[in-house]
C-alpha positions, 0 to 999 in steps of 0.5 A: 281491145280493138284487135280482140273486136276486128278479130270477132268482127272479121269471124262473124263475117266469115260465118255469114258469108259461108252461110250465104255461100253454102245456101248458094251451093245447095241450090247449085248442086241440088238435083231431082232424084228419079227414084223419088220421082217415081212416087208421083208416077205411081200417085197418077197411075192410081189416080186413073186406074180409080177413075179420077182423070183419064190421063195427063202429061207431065214434064219436069226440067232441072239445072237446064235437063228434062229429068222427067217427061211421061205421059199417062193413061188415055186421051179419050176414054170412049176410044181408050186411045193412049195418051202420048208426050206430045199431045195437044191441050187446050190450055185455057187461062196458061194463054194469060201468061204467054200474051202478057209476056208479048205485051211486055216485049211491046213495053221494052219497044216503049210503046206505053208507060205501066201507069199510063191509063188505058184510055190514052190508047183505047178512047172508049175506056173513058166511060165505065160504070161499077155494079152497086151490088154485083149478087143482083147484077144490073138490076142492082144499078150503077155508079160512075167510076171515080178513077182511071183504068191503068195498064199496071191494073190490067196486068195485076188484075186489079182494074175492077174487071170481072171474068164472068166465071164466078158465082153470083147475077153480075157475073151470070150477065157478064158470061152471057154478054162475053161468050153467050154469042159469037164475037167478031174479033178481039175488039169486039169482046173487049167493047163487051167488056167495058160495056158491063158493070164493074166489079169495083173501083180500079185499083181497090181489090184484085178479082180474077178478070178478062183484062188480058183480053184488053192486052191482046188488043192493045198488042194489035194496036202497037204491033200493028199484027193480029195478036195470032201473028204477033204470038207466032212471029215474036215468040212461037217460031223463035222458040220452035213452038211448033204446036202452039196456037189459036187454030189447029192443022188436021195433023194436030187435031188427031193429037187433041186431047179430049175434055172429061168430067166426074158425073153426079155418080162419080163416074168419070165421062168424056164431055162433049167439048164445044171448043173449035179447033179451027177457024177462030178469029178472036185471038183473046189473052184470056183463054184460046191457045193450044199447046203441048207440054213440051211447048209450053217448057220452051216458053217456061225456059226463056223466062227462066233463062232471063228472057233469053233462048236459042240466041234470041233476047225476048226480054230483059231480065229486069222486066221479067223481075217486076212481072214475077214480084207482087204487083197487086198492092197485097190485094191477092188473097191467097196465103203467102202469095201475091200477084205480079203481071201475068203470073201468081208469085210465092212470097212467103213460104210459112203462110202458104204452108206448101212446099217451094221457094220464095219467087217461085211463080205460076199459073193454070188453066181451066181444064187442069193444066198447071205450071210453075217456075221456080228461079232459085231451084233452076226448076220447071214443072208442067202437068196437063190433063182436060178435065171440068171443072176446074180443081187446084188438087192437081197443082198442089200435088204436082209441087208436093210431089215434085219437091219432095224430090229435090236432094 
């Protein structure tokens, strides 16, 4: 009898083991079909021909190899200048993952703990208020906050800050305060931010915010360098990200993609972008960086490789692990997703109703730049264009077309 039970148990364990091996082997052996990726090419070309966007650059890396790197359309619909692969984009909020990564490098050096109150390092964070009715702005009244803001809350957008880019009176007031007039430096902008009413009590909500600007200021406090210097010496130079920074040189300006939009008649038009490409002195964490698809691939490959690239270790795999799991305590309101430190994270495929892998992490920028990293598939995809206002349509299509090409 016991022999029979042991045999059944052995067979069960063997089946489970084989299933696990098969699943692992499937991911390791999977590749991308070049033929099926042409569906994405066809889709983008059709969108360009019907005037939905001026042009774009796409990069897809699988198993450490660049499987697809294409430029489509034009970088300027007025001059009809052809889009090229090394085109430079204003990546807006795709600055956030880079600055967060830099900040976590300082965490590994022991400068702070994640649950530390921010006021420990920036004493003027002790006094702040919360808007009673954000729809009425400051005129709706304020109350004193009960809880301290922690560093972890800054990283996960649960501190109660706003970004000033959503609808509502308070958002409008914050937007005017932060961006309505020039700021002297990043400390000036952060002090402006903390002097505005909060959207809610720290830790009680996920709200897309300008809190990465606080991270940028803390980088300067901890490192003794400007955020621009720290990024350049600790990330961009070692990763050979030659076209990424807060300011562009004369040659780089010639490769800058122009901003476009759809007007009231449904026509694609070129906008006069007010973003200065030189002389920038506010080295922020929310936005501000220019980059190329190829440079951003170098950054994301380092993350996918467990924090190592070109023989240099930037982060421990354990640090990347805590950055890419839900740190928002379920407050991030997107089905099947959570939010870690600097990245949104795919947690449940059934809830998300989209192709992907659990553990995929990603983010995007306001001018329709997108990326995702999939550790299970050893996969990275980056799509960049310059369109306003932001529309996640292009990010969703990128995932759909890239994942359908896996075989």
